[in-house]
Structure formats: C-alpha cells, structure tokens
N, C-alpha and C positions, 0 to 999 in steps of 0.2 A: 105465171110466166116463168120461163127459165132464164137464168143468168149464169154465164161462165165467167168466172175471174181467172186470167191467166197471170200467174205470180201472187205470191203471198207476202210481198212487202207490206209496209205500213199503209200505203195508199190502197192496194188491193184489199186488205183485210178490213180497213175502214168502211170501204165501199161495200164490201160483201156483208158487212154487219148490218148496215142500214137497209140493204135489199132484203136480207134474210128476215130482218124485223118487220118488213113491209110485204111479207107474204111471197116474195119471190122464192123459186126453187133454185138454190144457189149451190154451185159446185166451184170451189176454188182448186186450180192445179198448180202444182209447185214443181220444178225439175229436181230441186235439191231434196236431200233426205230431211231436212228441217225446214220449218216455217219461219218466216220474220225477214227474209232477205238480209238487208244491211242492218236491220234493226232486231238482232237476235243476240243471245249470249253464247259465247263459245267457252266451254270448260277446257281450260288449258293450264296444266301443271298445277292443279288446284285453285286457279284464279277463274273468275268470271269475267272474260273480255267481251267486248262488242264486237261483232262480226265486220261492221262498217266502220266509217269514220264519224258516225253519230256518236257525240259525246254527251249532250244534254238536250232538254226541251228548251228552245230558245226563249219562249215567253212563259215558262212555268205553268203554273195552275190557272193563269189568267189568258192564255192565248188561245188561238183557233182550234189547235189540237185538243187541249183540255175541253173547250167547249163540245166538241164533237163527242168526246168520251163521256161528258156528263149527260148528253142527249141520250148516249146508248146505256146510261146506268153502269158503265163499266168499273169494275172495281180495280182501279188504278190509282195509285197514290203518287203525285207529283210534288216534290217539295222544293218550294221556291229557294233560290240561293240568297243567303245572308254573309256578306254583302253581294249586291248583283254583280261586282266585278272587282278585280284587284288589278293594279299595274306594277310590272317589274321595268323599273327605268333608272338609269343613273346608279345601277348596282343596288337598288332599294326597292322593297316591295310595299306597296301603300294602297289604301283605300282609293278607289277610281275618282272620288270627288276632289282629292287633293291635285288631281291633274290640273285644276284651274290655275294654280299657282305657276305653271309653266307658260301661261299666256300672259302678254302685257295687258294694260287696261283697255287699250284700243281693241286689241284681239278679243278679249272677254266681251266687250260691248257688241261687236261684230257676231259673236258666236252666239250670244243671247238673242240677238235679233234673228239670226238664222233659225234657231230653234223655235222661236215665236212664229215664224213665217211658216215652218213645217207643221207645227200645231194647228194653223189656220188653213192648212192646205194649200199654202202658196208654194208650190212645186216647181221645179224647173220645166220649162216648155220649150218646143220647138228645138233649134240647134243646141240650146242650152242642155236640154235633156239628154241628148245623145253624146254629150261630152264626157271626158273621163270624170269619174267621181272625185278623184285625188285633186285633179285640175280645178274642179268646180269648187271643192272646199278651200283651196287656196286663193281662188279669186274672191271668195265671200269672206273669209277670215284673215287670211295673209300667209305668208310664207314662213310657217312655224314648224320646226323640226319635229317637237314633241307631237302636235296634231297630226302630222302626215306619218308618223311612226305609228301612232295609235290607229288610225284609220286602216293602214296597212296590216297591222297585226289583227284587228277586228275581222277585216274581210278574209284575210288567210284563215282565221280560226273558224269564222261562221260560214263562209261561202268557198273555202279552199279555191280561192283566187285573189290576186293582189291589187285588183281594181275592177270596178263595175261602172256602167253608165251612170250619169248623174242623177237620173230619175229613180233608178233602182237604189242607190245609196240614200236618197232622200226618203224613199219609202221605207226602208229598213230602219231609218232613223225615226220615222214617223211611227213605225210599229213599236219600237222600244218605248218611245214617249206615251204610246197608247196602252200597251199591254205589260210594260215591265221588263224585268231582267228574266234570266234563266232559271232551269230547275232541274232536278235529278228525279228520275223514276226509281222509286223504292223497289229493289229487287232486280234493277238493271233493265236494259232494252227488252230483253225476252219476256219480263213480266207483263209489259204493255201488249206486244203482239201476240203473246199466249192468251191473255185476256180477251182479245179480239177474236181469236180463233174460237175460244169457248163460247163466246156469243153466237157466232155463226152455227157451231154444232148444236147449241141449246135451243137456237131458232130453226132447227131442222135442216140446216145445210150440210155440206161436205166439204172437208178440207183434205185433199189428196197430195201426197208427197211422192216424190219420184215419178212424176207424170210430166213429161216435156212435150210442149206443142211445138209440132214442126210444119204446120200449115193452118191457116185461117181461110176458110172458104166462105167469102162474104155473100156470095150469092145464094148458095144452100144454107147459109147460116149455121155452120159447123165448124168445130176445132177438131183437127186430126192430130193425134199424138203418136209419138215415137213407136209405139207398140201397135199402131194401125187402129186403136180405139178412137172412136168418134163421139163428140159431144155436141148436141145441137143447142141452139141457144136462141132467145128472142132478144137478149141484151148481152153484149160482150164487153167486159172491163178487162183492159190491158194494162198491166202493171210491170211490163218487161221493157219499156222505152219506145219512144216514138218511132225512132228509126228502125228498131227491131220488130215493131208491129207492121210496118210498111213491107218489110222483107217477108214476114209471115204470109202477108196477103198476096204480095206480088207487086213489084214495081210498075208493071205495065198498067195497072189500075189507077195509077196517079198521073196528073198532068206534069209537065216538065217543070214549070214555076214551083209547084209544090215540092217536087224532089229536090229542086235547087235549094229551096229554103231549108229542107230537112237535112240535107247535106252539109249545109253551112254552120249547123249548130255544133257548138263546142262544149265538151265536158269540162268539169272542173277535175283537177287531179292533185293528189297530196300523199303524204306519209303519215302514218300515226305510230307512235311509240308507246307501248305497254310496259311500264316498269314498275317493279315492286321495291318498296322502301322498309327497311326494318324499323320497328317502332310505331308511334302513334301518328295520328293525323298531322299532315303539314299545313294545309290552308282551309280544310273543311269544304262545306258545300259552296263553292264559288268557282269562277274561272279568272285565271291569272293571264292577262295580256302581256306578252314578253317582248316588250319594245327594244330591249338591248340585244337580242339574239341575232345572229345571222340568219338562221332558217326557221326555229321554232316560233310559232305565232301565239301559242298559249297552251295552257294545260288545266286539268282539273282532276278531282279526287272522287271518283265514282264510290269507292269503299266508305265514304265519310257518312253517308246515310245507309248504306247497304254492306255492312261489314261481312256478310255471307259470300260477297265477291272476292274475298281476299283469305289467304291462310292466316291463321292465328300468328300474331306478332308482327304482321305486315300492314302496310297500307297500298292501295293500288292507285297509281297515277297514270293518266293518259295525256300525252302531249301530241300536239299535230301541227303540220306546216304545209302550206301550198307549195307544190313544185315550181322551182324557178328554172329548171332545165330537165331535159330528158337523160341526164347522166345521173342514174339512180345511184350508183356507187358513191359519186361525190355528194349528191344530196343527203344520203344517209350519214355518211361520214361527217358532214358539217353538222347535221341535226344531232348526232351523238356527241359532237363537241360542245354543242349548245347545252345538252342535258348536264354534262360536267360543269358548266358555267352556272347553270341554275341550281344545282345541287352539288357543291363544291366537295363534299364527302361522298359522292355517290360510289367510289370503287370500294369503299369500306362498308356502306349501309344500303347499297342497292344493287339491282341487276335488271338487265333488260330481258323481259320476257318474250316478247314478239314484236317484231317490226312488220307493218302492214303497209303496202304500197298500193294505191288506187289509181289505175290509169289504163286506158285502152278498153279491154273488155269488161272490166270492173272498175269504173272510175268512181270518184266520191260521189258525183252527180253526172248523169248522162247529159244534161243540158245545164250548163253553168247558169247561176243567177244573173238576170239582167237580159236574158234572151227570151222574147215573147214567142210563144208556141200557141198558135191559133187552134180553135175547136178541129177535132178530126173530121175529114171530109166523108168519111164512110158511115152510111146510115146504120144506126143502132151499135156502132161500135164507139167507146169511149176511152180516153187516155187518162190514167192517174200515175201518180208517183213523181220521182224527181224530174220527170220529162214534162210535167204539166204542173208547174207550181205558179201560185198566184203572185202578183207583183209585190215585191217587199217582203215576201215571206221566206225567212230563213230556214233552211233545212226542213225538218219535219213540219214546221209551221207552214211553209210554202206548200207542202205536199197536202196538208189538211185544207188550205185555202182552194186548191185544185179540186179536192173531192167535194167541197161545198159546192163549186161551180157544176160539178158533175151532178150532184144530188138535185140541185135546182133544175138542171136540163131533164132530169128524169121525173120531175114533179115531187120530189121527197122532201122539200123544205125550202125555206127562203133564208138567205144569209147575206143579203146585199149589205147589212150593217158592218160586216166584218171585212169587206173589201177595202183596200188601202187607196 
C-alpha cells in the first residue's frame, strides 16, 4: 500500500517510520529545504538552536514519545532532567520540592488530596471540567499566590498559554505523576527527527524536501505539488495542521458545523530567546520556572548535555514565554528586561543570539492544548502533529499520543494503556 505523508515534523516522521516498518510504500514530502519542522536544529553563529519552541521532551525517557522511539529501535538518547525542575521565586532559585513551604498546613493538605484524587483518576467532570484550570486550582487548594504563579509559569513554558480548561490541567498533572519530569535529547532536536528520517529511508521509504503540496484530491486519492507532480496514495498522513489540510482538500467537502468547529480552534503563541552565556553551565539539565518575571515563564540549558550545540567557552540557554498581547515589540522588550533580572551580569557575560516569535502562520502550536480535535472525517486521511494531540499530552508527548491513536486506527498497534 502507498502512504503519502505531508510534512516532516515529528508527528509525520513518527507515523512514516511505523508505516515504512510495516511494509507501506512511504513518501514524505516537505516544503522546506530541511526536515523536522519545528523539531530541528538551526545552525546559527556557531550555535545549534532549535527551529521551534520545543525545548525539551516533557516526560523524558519514560513518556509516550520515548515509548514509540523504543518500539522503532531508534538510536536516540533522551537524558532525564535532574532535578525535574527548579523555581525562581522571591529572588532565589531552588529545588521544586521546596515550593511546599509556601503553602500553609491547610493548603498542603488540600494539595495532597488533589494529587491523590488525580492519581486515582478522579478528574473534573461536567461544568467543572470546562472551567478555568487556574480557577479550579484556586477552588481546590485556596487563593495562594505561589501556587497560581507556578501554574501560570508551568503552562506558559509547557503549553505557551497562561490557562487551560480544568480537565486539561488535571490530565497534564496526571501525566507528570505517571511519567515523571522532562529530559533533553542528546544532540538536540535534529538528532531525533534525523533518526526518524533515517528509519524511513532504511525501511525503503523516501523523504523529499522542497516539495510543497498545493492540493489534495480526496476522490482520486492523490496529492498535487507545486511543480504539478502528483503522488497517489492509499493512506494520507497530514502533518501540516488540521485547518491547512481542510484548505488543501477544499472547504466545500466539509459540512458547516465541522468548518465552524475548525475555525474556532485557537493556536498557542509565544516568544523564545536564545542566549549565549560565557563560562560553564548555570543550571544543568533541568528547567527553571521563573515565577518572579513579568513575561519569561521558564528557561533551560540544552548545551548542558550537548556541548556541540554551543561554541567553546559558552553555554546555550533558551528562555520562553507565552504572548500576553499582540504588541510584539512590547512583549520582546519586557522579555529582555526579564533576562537581565534572571542574569544580573548579562551585559558583561552574555548576548542574545536570536529571538523567535511564534504566531499566525507559524505558531507554537496550531491548536493550543485543551482544545479537542475529533478524528478527521475524510476516508483514508489522518491528521497528526500539534493539531491532533492526546488529552494531557504536553508538546511532543501530545503529538506522540495522537500518533498512537492514528496507528491504532490503521491497525498498527494498541496503545490504550497510554491514554490519560
């Protein structure tokens, strides 16, 4: 059977790898001159930056993405963070477990009960599930500044939004309790997507760059590219976004209610700052949640396990924040002010390499976390990527959960134990 995969992001390459390993004749087409989408490396001024806002694998070597990679036998090393996280609050950076001291005894008891409920899968239902996640936490634990700032920082870093529905937040907490904290990919993002492309090639598939799809003929089952070349398929995997896939097929083929639902989906949007600091590591392989800052939600240090991503004598740090307005100049200015607060000697020991803004045509995620996307209604066409994430799945873990559901629909595995 012939499979065409449109887009070489991590969702497309993951699915393509399984299809190729299961004797499909696979062709991956990518409009860019490089593979990996927003999970690739960008060589810039001697540093290896990530093309997108992905900083880490949210659940390291124990999460859904790592599980799929292990099934493929992928030669990818994910190094779990130690500690799982740190917190900058009150002008001090400390281990995340110390955060408990900012809760009263009553608040601690309520928080422990909430975590126990989540472990037992006692999650918000009905109207409670749809309420603001921040408000839900406030109702369950109390009006605690530290807790609210931490949730805001966590969501801004992990999801590039400042709030999500209660059910999404509960499932993200459940995922962290089940699979643990984040990790970094040895060699950076490109090492992972490069390995997936290698698996496709070694299994007889093709990965073609500079090939842009301009139309999907769902009736004739063919993809038409910008050079008028046609690729016929039995199965089509789209990794270019659900709204974009609808446009490629033609809106006239979808009913009004479905289009209304698709048009209502909102992306997440943010800004990433890539900075170089002279000297050795600052925090190592972990993430620092920056509760004290006006904009920056968190930062990490990719070069802590991959020194090849930085020039000799420097360490590479990536900071990120969710957008609070469309005044990008103002957002960047406040973000840069935060960087100087985080690193007081920044003018002497550091420099900003590149600032990447993700919105509109290239958002952090085309569909922000907490928005359900039902299965695609066109036969033999499947959506993967950030437009089809599993509930509670953060960043690439959500993409992996979506790929699992697609593989199940194709009869290529059973993954129900992984769903949250």
